[in-house]
DSSP file (Angstrom, degrees, kcal/mol; ACC not computed):
  #  RESIDUE AA STRUCTURE BP1 BP2  ACC     N-H-->O    O-->H-N    N-H-->O    O-->H-N    TCO  KAPPA ALPHA  PHI   PSI    X-CA   Y-CA   Z-CA
    1    1 A M              0   0    0      0, 0.0     2,-0.4     0, 0.0    34,-0.2   0.000 360.0 360.0 360.0 121.8  115.1   87.5   50.3
    2    2 A I  E     -a   35   0A   0     32,-3.4    34,-3.7    81,-0.0     2,-0.5  -0.775 360.0-155.4 -86.5 130.8  116.0   91.2   51.1
    3    3 A K  E     -a   36   0A   0     -2,-0.4    80,-2.3    32,-0.2    81,-2.1  -0.931  10.5-172.9-115.5 119.8  113.3   93.5   49.9
    4    4 A V  E     -ab  37  84A   0     32,-2.9    34,-1.6    -2,-0.5     2,-0.5  -0.923   4.9-167.0-117.2 130.9  114.1   97.1   49.1
    5    5 A L  E     -ab  38  85A   0     79,-3.1    81,-3.1    -2,-0.5     2,-0.4  -0.951   7.1-155.5-116.3 121.4  111.6   99.8   48.2
    6    6 A F  E     -ab  39  86A   0     32,-2.6    34,-2.3    -2,-0.5     2,-0.4  -0.796  17.2-167.4 -96.8 138.4  112.7  103.2   46.8
    7    7 A V  E     +ab  40  87A   0     79,-2.9    81,-1.4    -2,-0.4     2,-0.2  -0.979  18.4 152.5-133.8 135.9  110.3  106.1   47.4
    8    8 A C  E     -a   41   0A   0     32,-1.6    34,-1.6    -2,-0.4    35,-0.3  -0.770  56.5 -82.7-140.0-169.0  109.9  109.6   46.1
    9    9 A L  S    S+     0   0    0     32,-0.3    34,-1.9    -2,-0.2    36,-0.2   0.912 117.9   9.3 -66.0 -47.4  107.0  112.0   45.6
   10   10 A G  S    S-     0   0    0     31,-0.2    31,-0.2    32,-0.1    -1,-0.1   0.621  84.3-130.0-116.1 -14.9  105.7  110.8   42.3
   11   11 A N  S    S+     0   0    0     29,-0.3    30,-0.1    60,-0.1    61,-0.1   0.816  86.5  92.2  63.1  34.0  107.4  107.5   41.4
   12   12 A I  S    S+     0   0    0     39,-0.1    40,-2.7    59,-0.1    43,-0.2   0.484  92.5  18.1-125.3 -12.1  108.2  108.8   37.8
   13   13 A C  S  > S+     0   0    0     38,-0.2     4,-1.2    42,-0.1     5,-0.1   0.632 126.3  17.7-119.3 -81.3  111.7  110.3   38.2
   14   14 A R  H  > S+     0   0    0      2,-0.2     4,-2.9     1,-0.2     5,-0.2   0.927 121.4  46.5 -72.2 -50.0  114.0  109.5   41.2
   15   15 A S  H  > S+     0   0    0      1,-0.2     4,-2.8     2,-0.2    -1,-0.2   0.934 115.2  46.0 -69.0 -39.1  112.5  106.3   42.8
   16   16 A P  H  > S+     0   0    0      0, 0.0     4,-2.3     0, 0.0    -1,-0.2   0.850 111.8  53.3 -71.0 -27.1  112.2  104.4   39.5
   17   17 A M  H  X S+     0   0    0     -4,-1.2     4,-2.7     2,-0.2     5,-0.3   0.957 113.4  44.3 -64.6 -48.9  115.7  105.6   38.5
   18   18 A A  H  X S+     0   0    0     -4,-2.9     4,-2.7     1,-0.2     5,-0.3   0.909 110.8  54.0 -59.4 -44.1  116.9  104.2   41.8
   19   19 A E  H  X S+     0   0    0     -4,-2.8     4,-2.4    -5,-0.2    -1,-0.2   0.944 115.4  38.0 -55.2 -50.9  114.9  101.0   41.4
   20   20 A Y  H  X S+     0   0    0     -4,-2.3     4,-2.1     2,-0.2    -2,-0.2   0.888 116.5  49.6 -78.0 -36.9  116.3  100.2   38.0
   21   21 A V  H  X S+     0   0    0     -4,-2.7     4,-2.0    -5,-0.2    -1,-0.2   0.933 114.2  47.5 -61.6 -44.9  119.9  101.3   38.7
   22   22 A F  H  X S+     0   0    0     -4,-2.7     4,-2.8    -5,-0.3    -2,-0.2   0.921 111.6  50.4 -59.8 -47.7  119.9   99.3   42.0
   23   23 A R  H  X S+     0   0    0     -4,-2.4     4,-2.5    -5,-0.3    -1,-0.2   0.881 109.0  51.4 -63.0 -38.7  118.4   96.2   40.2
   24   24 A D  H  X S+     0   0    0     -4,-2.1     4,-2.1     2,-0.2    -1,-0.2   0.893 110.7  47.6 -63.5 -40.7  121.1   96.5   37.5
   25   25 A M  H  X S+     0   0    0     -4,-2.0     4,-1.5     2,-0.2    -2,-0.2   0.932 112.8  50.0 -59.7 -49.3  123.8   96.6   40.2
   26   26 A V  H  <>S+     0   0    0     -4,-2.8     5,-2.8     1,-0.2     6,-0.3   0.913 112.0  47.1 -62.3 -43.2  122.2   93.6   41.9
   27   27 A E  H ><5S+     0   0    0     -4,-2.5     3,-1.6     1,-0.2    -1,-0.2   0.918 109.6  53.5 -64.5 -42.6  122.0   91.6   38.6
   28   28 A K  H 3<5S+     0   0    0     -4,-2.1    -1,-0.2     1,-0.3    -2,-0.2   0.774 109.7  49.0 -65.8 -29.0  125.6   92.4   37.7
   29   29 A R  T 3<5S-     0   0    0     -4,-1.5    -1,-0.3    -3,-0.1    -2,-0.2   0.451 115.4-118.0 -88.3  -1.6  126.7   91.1   41.2
   30   30 A G  T < 5S+     0   0    0     -3,-1.6    -3,-0.2    -4,-0.3     3,-0.2   0.816  80.4 121.0  69.3  35.3  124.8   88.0   40.6
   31   31 A L    >>< +     0   0    0     -5,-2.8     3,-2.1    -6,-0.2     4,-1.7   0.197  25.2 114.5-113.0  13.7  122.5   88.7   43.7
   32   32 A S  T 34 S+     0   0    0     -6,-0.3    -1,-0.1     1,-0.3    -5,-0.1   0.777  76.4  56.7 -61.8 -28.4  119.1   88.8   42.0
   33   33 A D  T 34 S+     0   0    0     -3,-0.2    -1,-0.3     1,-0.2     3,-0.1   0.575 115.3  38.2 -75.3  -9.0  118.0   85.7   43.9
   34   34 A R  T <4 S+     0   0    0     -3,-2.1   -32,-3.4     1,-0.2     2,-0.5   0.644 112.8  52.1-114.4 -24.8  118.8   87.5   47.2
   35   35 A I  E  <  -a    2   0A   0     -4,-1.7     2,-0.4   -34,-0.2    -1,-0.2  -0.973  58.2-167.4-127.5 125.1  117.6   91.0   46.7
   36   36 A Y  E     -a    3   0A   0    -34,-3.7   -32,-2.9    -2,-0.5     2,-0.3  -0.889  12.3-165.0-105.9 137.1  114.2   92.2   45.4
   37   37 A T  E     +a    4   0A   0     -2,-0.4     2,-0.3   -34,-0.2   -32,-0.2  -0.944  17.4 150.6-127.1 146.3  113.7   95.9   44.3
   38   38 A A  E     -a    5   0A   0    -34,-1.6   -32,-2.6    -2,-0.3     2,-0.3  -0.941  24.1-142.0-158.2 171.8  110.7   98.1   43.7
   39   39 A S  E     +a    6   0A   0     -2,-0.3     2,-0.3   -34,-0.2   -32,-0.2  -0.962  15.3 176.5-143.8 160.4  109.6  101.8   43.9
   40   40 A A  E     -a    7   0A   0    -34,-2.3   -32,-1.6    -2,-0.3   -29,-0.3  -0.963  23.7-113.9-157.0 172.1  106.6  103.8   44.9
   41   41 A A  E     -ac   8  73A   0     31,-2.6    33,-3.2    -2,-0.3   -32,-0.3  -0.769   6.3-147.0-107.9 149.0  105.3  107.3   45.4
   42   42 A T  S    S+     0   0    0    -34,-1.6     2,-0.3    -2,-0.3   -33,-0.2   0.647  89.8  52.8 -82.0 -17.1  104.1  109.2   48.5
   43   43 A S  S    S-     0   0    0    -34,-1.9     3,-0.3   -35,-0.3    -2,-0.1  -0.795  74.5-140.1-117.8 160.4  101.6  111.0   46.5
   44   44 A G  S >  S+     0   0    0     -2,-0.3     3,-0.9     1,-0.2   -34,-0.1   0.347  74.4 103.0 -99.5   8.2   98.9  109.8   44.2
   45   45 A E  T 3  S+     0   0    0      1,-0.2    -1,-0.2   -36,-0.2   -35,-0.1   0.851  90.3  30.6 -60.6 -38.2   99.3  112.4   41.5
   46   46 A E  T >  S+     0   0    0     -3,-0.3     3,-2.5   -37,-0.2    25,-0.4   0.280  80.5 146.7-105.4  10.8  101.2  110.3   39.0
   47   47 A V  T <  S+     0   0    0     -3,-0.9    25,-0.2     1,-0.3     3,-0.1  -0.243  75.3  14.2 -53.5 133.7   99.7  106.8   39.7
   48   48 A G  T 3  S+     0   0    0     23,-2.6    -1,-0.3     1,-0.3     2,-0.2   0.180  98.9 121.8  83.2 -11.9   99.6  104.8   36.5
   49   49 A N    <   -     0   0    0     -3,-2.5    22,-2.9     1,-0.1    -1,-0.3  -0.536  61.8-114.3 -79.3 146.2  101.9  107.1   34.6
   50   50 A G  B     -E   70   0B   0     20,-0.2    20,-0.2    -2,-0.2    -1,-0.1  -0.067  47.0 -68.3 -68.4 176.4  105.1  105.9   33.0
   51   51 A V        -     0   0    0     18,-0.5   -38,-0.2    15,-0.4    -1,-0.2  -0.424  63.2 -96.7 -68.2 137.2  108.6  106.8   33.9
   52   52 A H     >  -     0   0    0    -40,-2.7     4,-3.0     1,-0.1     3,-0.4  -0.228  31.3-116.6 -57.8 146.8  109.5  110.5   33.1
   53   53 A A  H  > S+     0   0    0      1,-0.2     4,-2.2     2,-0.2     5,-0.1   0.823 113.6  56.3 -55.5 -36.7  111.3  110.9   29.7
   54   54 A G  H  > S+     0   0    0      2,-0.2     4,-1.9     1,-0.2    -1,-0.2   0.910 112.1  41.3 -64.1 -42.2  114.4  112.3   31.4
   55   55 A T  H  > S+     0   0    0     -3,-0.4     4,-2.8   -43,-0.2     5,-0.3   0.927 112.7  54.6 -69.0 -45.8  114.7  109.2   33.6
   56   56 A R  H  X S+     0   0    0     -4,-3.0     4,-2.6     1,-0.2    -2,-0.2   0.882 108.6  50.1 -55.8 -37.7  113.9  106.9   30.7
   57   57 A K  H  X S+     0   0    0     -4,-2.2     4,-2.4    -5,-0.2    -1,-0.2   0.942 109.5  48.8 -67.4 -49.4  116.6  108.5   28.7
   58   58 A I  H  X S+     0   0    0     -4,-1.9     4,-0.9     1,-0.2    -2,-0.2   0.958 117.2  42.8 -56.4 -51.2  119.3  108.1   31.4
   59   59 A L  H  <>S+     0   0    0     -4,-2.8     5,-3.3     1,-0.2     3,-0.4   0.870 111.8  53.2 -60.7 -38.2  118.3  104.4   31.9
   60   60 A S  H ><5S+     0   0    0     -4,-2.6     3,-1.4    -5,-0.3    -1,-0.2   0.867 104.9  54.5 -60.4 -41.3  118.0  103.8   28.2
   61   61 A D  H 3<5S+     0   0    0     -4,-2.4    -1,-0.2     1,-0.3    -2,-0.2   0.743 108.8  51.1 -67.4 -20.7  121.6  105.1   27.7
   62   62 A L  T 3<5S-     0   0    0     -4,-0.9    -1,-0.3    -3,-0.4    -2,-0.2   0.399 123.5-108.6 -94.3   2.2  122.7  102.5   30.4
   63   63 A G  T < 5S+     0   0    0     -3,-1.4     2,-0.6     1,-0.3    -3,-0.2   0.741  76.3 135.2  79.2  22.0  120.9   99.8   28.5
   64   64 A I      < -     0   0    0     -5,-3.3     2,-0.5    -6,-0.1    -1,-0.3  -0.901  46.1-145.3-112.6 124.5  118.1   99.5   31.0
   65   65 A D        +     0   0    0     -2,-0.6     3,-0.1     1,-0.1    -9,-0.0  -0.764  26.0 165.4 -90.4 130.4  114.5   99.3   29.9
   66   66 A S    >   +     0   0    0     -2,-0.5     3,-1.5   -10,-0.1   -15,-0.4   0.147  39.7 115.6-121.4  15.5  111.9  100.9   32.1
   67   67 A S  T 3  S+     0   0    0      1,-0.3    -1,-0.1   -17,-0.1   -16,-0.0   0.725  73.9  51.2 -64.0 -23.7  109.0  101.0   29.7
   68   68 A K  T 3  S+     0   0    0     -3,-0.1    -1,-0.3   -18,-0.1     2,-0.2   0.594  84.3 109.7 -91.0  -7.7  106.8   98.7   31.6
   69   69 A K    <   -     0   0    0     -3,-1.5   -18,-0.5   -57,-0.0     2,-0.4  -0.463  44.6-176.0 -71.8 133.4  107.1  100.7   34.9
   70   70 A R  B     -E   50   0B   0     -2,-0.2   -20,-0.2   -20,-0.2   -23,-0.1  -0.989  33.8 -99.9-127.8 138.8  103.9  102.5   36.1
   71   71 A A        -     0   0    0    -22,-2.9   -23,-2.6   -25,-0.4     2,-0.3  -0.321  41.2-172.6 -58.0 133.1  103.8  104.8   39.1
   72   72 A V        -     0   0    0    -25,-0.2   -31,-2.6   -61,-0.1     2,-0.4  -0.912  21.6-116.9-126.7 160.9  102.3  103.3   42.2
   73   73 A R  B     -c   41   0A   0     -2,-0.3   -31,-0.2   -33,-0.2     2,-0.2  -0.757  28.2-114.2-101.2 140.7  101.4  104.8   45.6
   74   74 A L        -     0   0    0    -33,-3.2     2,-0.3    -2,-0.4    -1,-0.0  -0.474  37.2-164.7 -65.2 136.5  103.0  103.7   48.8
   75   75 A I    >   -     0   0    0     -2,-0.2     3,-1.7     1,-0.1     4,-0.4  -0.881  33.5-106.0-126.1 158.3  100.5  102.0   51.2
   76   76 A R  T >  S+     0   0    0     -2,-0.3     3,-1.3     1,-0.3     4,-0.4   0.792 115.6  61.3 -51.7 -36.3  100.6  101.2   54.9
   77   77 A E  T >> S+     0   0    0      1,-0.3     4,-1.5     2,-0.2     3,-1.0   0.722  85.1  77.2 -68.0 -20.5  101.1   97.5   54.2
   78   78 A D  H <> S+     0   0    0     -3,-1.7     4,-1.6     1,-0.2    -1,-0.3   0.764  81.2  68.9 -61.8 -23.5  104.4   98.2   52.4
   79   79 A Y  H <4 S+     0   0    0     -3,-1.3    -1,-0.2    -4,-0.4    -2,-0.2   0.905 105.8  39.1 -61.1 -40.8  106.0   98.7   55.7
   80   80 A E  H <4 S+     0   0    0     -3,-1.0    -1,-0.2    -4,-0.4    -2,-0.2   0.796 113.5  56.2 -75.5 -31.4  105.6   95.0   56.5
   81   81 A R  H  < S+     0   0    0     -4,-1.5     2,-0.3     2,-0.0    -2,-0.2   0.817 103.8  56.4 -72.0 -30.0  106.4   93.9   52.9
   82   82 A Y     <  -     0   0    0     -4,-1.6   -78,-0.2     1,-0.1     3,-0.1  -0.756  56.9-158.2-113.7 148.3  109.9   95.6   52.7
   83   83 A D  S    S+     0   0    0    -80,-2.3     2,-0.4    -2,-0.3   -79,-0.2   0.807  88.7  29.0 -87.4 -37.5  113.1   95.4   54.7
   84   84 A Y  E     -b    4   0A   0    -81,-2.1   -79,-3.1     2,-0.0     2,-0.6  -0.986  64.0-168.7-129.6 127.9  114.5   98.7   53.6
   85   85 A I  E     -bd   5 108A   0     22,-2.8    24,-1.8    -2,-0.4     2,-0.6  -0.926  15.3-164.7-119.4 110.9  112.4  101.7   52.6
   86   86 A I  E     -bd   6 109A   0    -81,-3.1   -79,-2.9    -2,-0.6    24,-0.2  -0.837   3.3-162.7-110.0 110.6  114.6  104.3   51.0
   87   87 A G  E     -bd   7 110A   0     22,-2.6    24,-2.5    -2,-0.6    25,-0.2  -0.522  19.4-140.9 -87.8 156.7  113.5  107.9   50.5
   88   88 A M  S    S+     0   0    0    -81,-1.4    33,-2.6    22,-0.2     2,-0.3   0.732  82.7   9.8 -86.0 -25.1  115.1  110.4   48.2
   89   89 A E  S >> S-     0   0    0     31,-0.2     4,-1.4     1,-0.1     3,-0.6  -0.966  80.6 -99.9-152.1 164.1  114.7  113.4   50.5
   90   90 A M  H 3> S+     0   0    0     -2,-0.3     4,-2.2     1,-0.2     5,-0.2   0.833 120.0  59.2 -56.9 -34.0  113.7  114.3   54.1
   91   91 A R  H 3> S+     0   0    0      1,-0.2     4,-2.2     2,-0.2    -1,-0.2   0.905 103.6  52.8 -62.1 -41.3  110.2  115.3   52.9
   92   92 A N  H <> S+     0   0    0     -3,-0.6     4,-2.5     1,-0.2    -1,-0.2   0.909 107.9  50.9 -59.7 -43.7  109.8  111.8   51.6
   93   93 A L  H  X S+     0   0    0     -4,-1.4     4,-2.3     1,-0.2     5,-0.2   0.914 109.4  49.8 -60.9 -46.8  110.8  110.3   55.0
   94   94 A A  H  X S+     0   0    0     -4,-2.2     4,-1.8     1,-0.2    -1,-0.2   0.902 112.7  47.1 -62.2 -40.6  108.3  112.5   56.8
   95   95 A S  H  X S+     0   0    0     -4,-2.2     4,-2.4     2,-0.2    -2,-0.2   0.877 111.1  51.7 -66.1 -38.6  105.5  111.4   54.4
   96   96 A M  H  X S+     0   0    0     -4,-2.5     4,-3.0     2,-0.2     6,-0.2   0.882 109.1  49.8 -66.3 -39.6  106.4  107.7   54.7
   97   97 A E  H  X>S+     0   0    0     -4,-2.3     5,-2.2     2,-0.2     4,-1.4   0.879 111.5  49.3 -68.4 -37.2  106.3  107.9   58.5
   98   98 A R  H  <5S+     0   0    0     -4,-1.8    -2,-0.2    -5,-0.2    -1,-0.2   0.939 114.0  45.2 -67.7 -43.8  102.9  109.6   58.3
   99   99 A I  H  <5S+     0   0    0     -4,-2.4    -2,-0.2     1,-0.2    -1,-0.2   0.901 120.6  39.4 -66.9 -42.2  101.6  106.9   55.8
  100  100 A F  H  <5S-     0   0    0     -4,-3.0    -1,-0.2    -5,-0.1    -2,-0.2   0.606 110.5-117.4 -84.9  -9.8  103.1  103.9   58.0
  101  101 A G  T  <5S-     0   0    0     -4,-1.4     2,-0.2    -5,-0.2    -3,-0.2   0.842  76.8 -35.9  78.3  28.7  102.2  105.5   61.3
  102  102 A G      < -     0   0    0     -5,-2.2    -2,-0.1    -6,-0.2     3,-0.1  -0.704  68.3 -90.5 116.5-168.0  105.8  105.7   62.3
  103  103 A D    >   +     0   0    0     -2,-0.2     3,-1.7     1,-0.1     5,-0.1  -0.432  47.5 159.9-144.5  58.2  109.0  103.7   61.9
  104  104 A K  T 3  S+     0   0    0      1,-0.3    -1,-0.1     2,-0.1    -2,-0.0   0.783  79.0  45.2 -62.3 -29.0  109.1  101.3   64.9
  105  105 A N  T 3  S-     0   0    0     -3,-0.1    -1,-0.3     0, 0.0    -3,-0.0   0.322 107.9-122.2 -98.7  11.3  111.6   98.9   63.1
  106  106 A K    <   +     0   0    0     -3,-1.7    -2,-0.1     1,-0.1    -3,-0.0   0.914  65.1 139.7  52.9  54.2  113.8  101.6   61.8
  107  107 A K        +     0   0    0    -23,-0.1   -22,-2.8   -25,-0.0     2,-0.4   0.589  43.0  88.5 -96.2 -17.8  113.4  100.6   58.1
  108  108 A I  E     +d   85   0A   0    -24,-0.2     2,-0.3    -5,-0.1   -22,-0.2  -0.662  47.9 145.2 -95.1 134.6  113.2  104.0   56.7
  109  109 A M  E     -d   86   0A   0    -24,-1.8   -22,-2.6    -2,-0.4     2,-0.3  -0.979  48.0 -99.0-157.2 164.0  116.3  106.0   55.6
  110  110 A R  E >   -d   87   0A   0     -2,-0.3     3,-1.6   -24,-0.2     4,-0.3  -0.633  35.5-120.6 -83.5 149.0  117.4  108.5   52.9
  111  111 A L  T 3  S+     0   0    0    -24,-2.5     3,-0.5     1,-0.3   -23,-0.1   0.868 112.1  41.6 -58.7 -39.7  119.3  107.1   50.0
  112  112 A L  T >  S+     0   0    0      7,-0.4     3,-0.8   -25,-0.2     7,-0.3   0.096  79.3 108.6 -99.1  24.6  122.4  109.1   50.6
  113  113 A E  T <  S+     0   0    0     -3,-1.6    -1,-0.2     1,-0.2    -2,-0.1   0.861  80.6  49.9 -65.6 -34.5  122.4  108.8   54.4
  114  114 A M  T 3  S+     0   0    0     -3,-0.5    -1,-0.2    -4,-0.3    -2,-0.1   0.445  89.3 109.4 -85.1   1.2  125.5  106.5   54.2
  115  115 A S  S <  S-     0   0    0     -3,-0.8    -3,-0.0     1,-0.1    25,-0.0  -0.413  82.1-121.7 -71.7 149.0  127.3  109.0   52.0
  116  116 A P  S    S+     0   0    0      0, 0.0    -1,-0.1     0, 0.0    -3,-0.0   0.666 118.5  42.4 -61.5 -13.3  130.3  110.9   53.4
  117  117 A N  S    S-     0   0    0     -5,-0.1    -3,-0.1     2,-0.1    -2,-0.1  -0.598  89.3-160.8-125.6  68.4  128.1  113.8   52.4
  118  118 A P        +     0   0    0      0, 0.0     2,-0.3     0, 0.0    -5,-0.2  -0.239  30.2 136.9 -60.8 137.0  124.6  112.9   53.4
  119  119 A R        -     0   0    0     -7,-0.3    -7,-0.4   -31,-0.0    -4,-0.1  -0.978  53.2 -82.7-166.2 166.1  122.0  114.9   51.5
  120  120 A D        -     0   0    0     -2,-0.3     2,-0.6    -9,-0.1   -31,-0.2  -0.381  41.1-120.8 -71.1 157.8  118.7  114.9   49.7
  121  121 A I        -     0   0    0    -33,-2.6  -107,-0.1    -2,-0.1    12,-0.1  -0.953  34.2-120.9-102.7 120.5  118.6  113.9   46.1
  122  122 A A        -     0   0    0     -2,-0.6    14,-0.1     1,-0.1   -33,-0.0  -0.203  22.6-112.9 -58.7 146.1  117.2  116.9   44.1
  123  123 A D    >>  -     0   0    0      1,-0.1     4,-2.2  -110,-0.0     3,-1.5  -0.746  18.5-158.4 -81.9 114.1  114.0  116.3   42.1
  124  124 A P  H 3> S+     0   0    0      0, 0.0     4,-1.5     0, 0.0     6,-0.2   0.575  86.9  76.9 -72.7  -5.8  114.8  116.6   38.4
  125  125 A W  H 34 S+     0   0    0      2,-0.1     5,-0.0     1,-0.1    -3,-0.0   0.861 112.8  23.6 -63.0 -36.7  111.2  117.3   37.8
  126  126 A Y  H <4 S+     0   0    0     -3,-1.5    -1,-0.1     1,-0.1    -4,-0.0   0.833 130.4  43.0 -98.5 -34.5  111.9  120.8   39.1
  127  127 A T  H  < S-     0   0    0     -4,-2.2    -2,-0.1     2,-0.1     3,-0.1   0.814  85.3-146.2 -81.8 -30.1  115.7  121.1   38.5
  128  128 A G     <  +     0   0    0     -4,-1.5     2,-1.0    -5,-0.2     3,-0.2   0.459  62.8 121.3  75.5   0.8  115.7  119.5   34.9
  129  129 A D     >  +     0   0    0      1,-0.2     4,-1.8    -6,-0.1     3,-0.1  -0.654  24.6 159.8-100.1  74.4  119.2  118.0   35.8
  130  130 A F  H  > S+     0   0    0     -2,-1.0     4,-2.1     1,-0.2    -1,-0.2   0.735  71.6  61.2 -70.7 -23.9  118.6  114.4   35.4
  131  131 A D  H  > S+     0   0    0      2,-0.2     4,-2.5    -3,-0.2    -1,-0.2   0.927 105.9  45.7 -69.7 -42.9  122.4  113.8   35.1
  132  132 A K  H  > S+     0   0    0      1,-0.2     4,-2.4     2,-0.2     5,-0.2   0.921 111.8  52.0 -63.7 -43.3  123.0  115.1   38.6
  133  133 A T  H  X S+     0   0    0     -4,-1.8     4,-2.7     2,-0.2    -1,-0.2   0.910 109.3  50.6 -58.9 -41.1  120.2  113.1   39.9
  134  134 A Y  H  X S+     0   0    0     -4,-2.1     4,-3.4     2,-0.2     5,-0.3   0.939 108.2  51.9 -62.1 -47.0  121.6  110.0   38.3
  135  135 A K  H  X S+     0   0    0     -4,-2.5     4,-2.0     2,-0.2    -2,-0.2   0.910 113.3  44.3 -57.4 -45.2  125.1  110.6   39.8
  136  136 A D  H  X S+     0   0    0     -4,-2.4     4,-2.6     2,-0.2    -2,-0.2   0.932 115.4  48.2 -61.7 -46.6  123.6  111.0   43.4
  137  137 A I  H  X S+     0   0    0     -4,-2.7     4,-2.8    -5,-0.2     5,-0.2   0.875 110.4  50.8 -62.9 -40.5  121.4  108.0   42.8
  138  138 A Y  H  X S+     0   0    0     -4,-3.4     4,-2.5     2,-0.2    -1,-0.2   0.931 112.1  48.9 -63.1 -44.5  124.3  105.9   41.5
  139  139 A E  H  X S+     0   0    0     -4,-2.0     4,-2.2    -5,-0.3    -2,-0.2   0.962 114.3  44.1 -58.8 -53.0  126.3  106.9   44.6
  140  140 A G  H  X S+     0   0    0     -4,-2.6     4,-2.0     1,-0.2    -2,-0.2   0.844 113.6  50.4 -62.6 -39.0  123.5  106.0   47.1
  141  141 A C  H  X S+     0   0    0     -4,-2.8     4,-2.8     2,-0.2     5,-0.2   0.914 110.4  50.3 -66.5 -41.3  122.7  102.7   45.3
  142  142 A S  H  X S+     0   0    0     -4,-2.5     4,-2.6    -5,-0.2    -2,-0.2   0.938 112.0  46.3 -59.4 -47.9  126.4  101.7   45.4
  143  143 A L  H  X S+     0   0    0     -4,-2.2     4,-2.3    -5,-0.2    -1,-0.2   0.879 113.2  50.5 -65.1 -38.5  126.7  102.4   49.1
  144  144 A L  H  X S+     0   0    0     -4,-2.0     4,-2.8    -5,-0.2    -2,-0.2   0.944 111.0  47.2 -63.4 -46.5  123.5  100.6   49.8
  145  145 A L  H  X S+     0   0    0     -4,-2.8     4,-2.2     2,-0.2     5,-0.2   0.917 111.6  50.6 -59.2 -46.6  124.5   97.5   47.9
  146  146 A D  H  X S+     0   0    0     -4,-2.6     4,-2.2    -5,-0.2    -1,-0.2   0.912 111.0  50.6 -60.7 -41.5  127.8   97.5   49.5
  147  147 A Y  H  X S+     0   0    0     -4,-2.3     4,-2.6     1,-0.2    -2,-0.2   0.926 110.7  47.4 -54.8 -50.3  126.1   97.8   53.0
  148  148 A L  H  X S+     0   0    0     -4,-2.8     4,-1.2     1,-0.2    -1,-0.2   0.831 112.2  50.2 -69.2 -28.7  123.7   94.9   52.3
  149  149 A C  H  < S+     0   0    0     -4,-2.2    -1,-0.2    -5,-0.2    -2,-0.2   0.894 112.1  48.0 -73.5 -38.7  126.6   92.7   51.0
  150  150 A R  H  < S+     0   0    0     -4,-2.2    -2,-0.2    -5,-0.2    -1,-0.2   0.905 110.0  52.3 -63.3 -44.8  128.6   93.5   54.2
  151  151 A K  H  <        0   0    0     -4,-2.6    -1,-0.2    -5,-0.2    -2,-0.2   0.797 360.0 360.0 -66.9 -28.7  125.6   92.8   56.4
  152  152 A G     <        0   0    0     -4,-1.2    -3,-0.1    -5,-0.2    -1,-0.1   0.445 360.0 360.0  89.2 360.0  125.1   89.4   54.8
């Protein structure tokens, strides 16, 4: 089982969007028995809170229910639990390395690192543009799933 963890600052906007979009892609390809997906926050500010209304709406429009998701904080032990730990922006990567004490097994990467245009995914908490965030997350999740399928 390949275990993928998506990470952002609060675990209420970007990382749960990536978690649920990626999970939906995995299910549609019939790979749910091979790929496990979750998400977490580098900060404790939103722990216990539900998914942001903007992310919930995007997911709901896609027929995806995120109502049971609650923000959780990334912990040091997550480094051993997951095979791929995917941040939304460079700041997330720096925070993850601090929490994990480094990245000795090279598990950490940005979601859009494999894109022809590598970049951070803007935080819609600040931009208000959940549609752009979704487009970027969809691109990154598609590339990641293709990579995992090629890798076997």
